N, C-alpha and C positions, 0 to 999 in steps of 0.2 A: 504494500500500500504506500503510495507516495502522494504528497500534498503540495500543491502549488498555491501561492498566496499573492493576491493583488491588494496593494495598499493605495488608497485614493484619498486625497486631502486638499483642502484649500491651502494654497501656497506650498512651501517646501516641507511641510510637517511630516508627510509620509516618508520622504527621502531621509529626513533627519532622524525619524524614529527608527528606520531600518539601519542607519549608520550607528545609532546608539545601541540597538539590539545586537548588532554584529560585534560590538566591543565586548559583549558578555557571552554571546553564543557562537562567535566565530563567523567567518565569511559564509554567506548563504547563497544557495542556488535556487532556482525556480521561485523567485520573488520579484515582482514588478512593483516599484514605487512610483506612483503617478501624481503629478502636481497640477492642480488647476491654478493657472497664473493669469494675470491681467490680460495677457495676449491670447488667451484661449477661450473658446466658447464651450458651452455645454456639449454641443455636437462634436467638437474636437476631442474633449475628454472622453465622451462615449466611444469614439473610434479607438482611442488609446486603450480603454478598458476591453473593447472587443478584440483588439489585436493581442493584448496580454492574455486574454482568455484563450484565444486560438493557439497561441504559443504553449501555454501551460497545459491545456487540455489534451494536447497532442502527446504528452509524455507523463502526465500526472493523473492519478485515479480520482483525486478530489481537488477542486479549486475553491478556495475560500477568499472572499473579498471583505476587507475591513475598510470602512469609511470613517471620516472624522465626526460628522454631525448629521443626525437624522433630519431629513428634509432638505439638506444642502445640495448643491450641484454635484459633488462627487457621489452622494447617495442616489441622486436622480440618474446619473450616468450608469451606475451599477444596476439600478432598478430597471432601467430601459433595456439593458442587455439581458437581464434575467427574463423580462417580459418577452423578449425576442427568442427565447428558448435556450439561452446559455445556462447550462446546468451548474451553477455555483451556489455556494452557501454564503449568504451575506450578513454582515453585522455592522452596526454603527458603534461609535464610542471607541475608536482606535486609541489604544494607549500602550505604553511600553510593557507593563506586566503581561497583558494579554498577548502582545506580539511575541515577546520572549518565550512565553509558555508554548505558543503554537509552533514556533521555530524548533523548540526542543521536543515537541510531541507530534512530529509529522507523520508518524505511523498510525495515528488514530483513524478509526473508520468514519465514514460519512455519517453514520447513524449516531456516533458518539460526540461529534463535533459540537453541536449546539449545546448539549448539556455540559460538556467540558468547558466551553467558553463562558457560559453563564456562571458556572461555579467559580472560575478564575476571576470573572468580573466582580462578583460579590466580595472577593477578597482583595481586589486591586486598589481599593480606597479605604483608608482607615485614619482616624485621627492620630496625631503624634501627641502623646501625653508625656510630659517631662515634669520632674519635680526638682526644684532647686535644692542643692545640697547645702548643709550647714557650712558656715564660713571655714571651718577647720577640716572639712572633708574634701578629698580630691574628686573630681568628676571624671568618671570613666564611661565612655559610650561604647 
């Protein structure tokens, strides 16, 4: 089982997220990071998503698309491709914990992907709670 991943975002966020994830998970193959920039239209981004899907689906069993914002143009580009029959699993809320987890869990089955991502998502945000030490205590983090 192999998994291809499409990242789509406003600006360079998807590319930067992939770069950050690769610092922790190593260089990755079968990942396309797409950026909606001021010089691109929704149609341009949709074509990039379709091209990425064509490339990945030719050699991967599962294609997952992660977009930054629900209802945004990257979301719309992925949704249009899915409506045209491109068989990918789509999510919004692209963040580094989910991306790293997916990169390290690429042998997961299509049936397990949604539950797995939702589980990681629930854990990907939590408050930082610290307590100041007494003046005579050293702080170790």
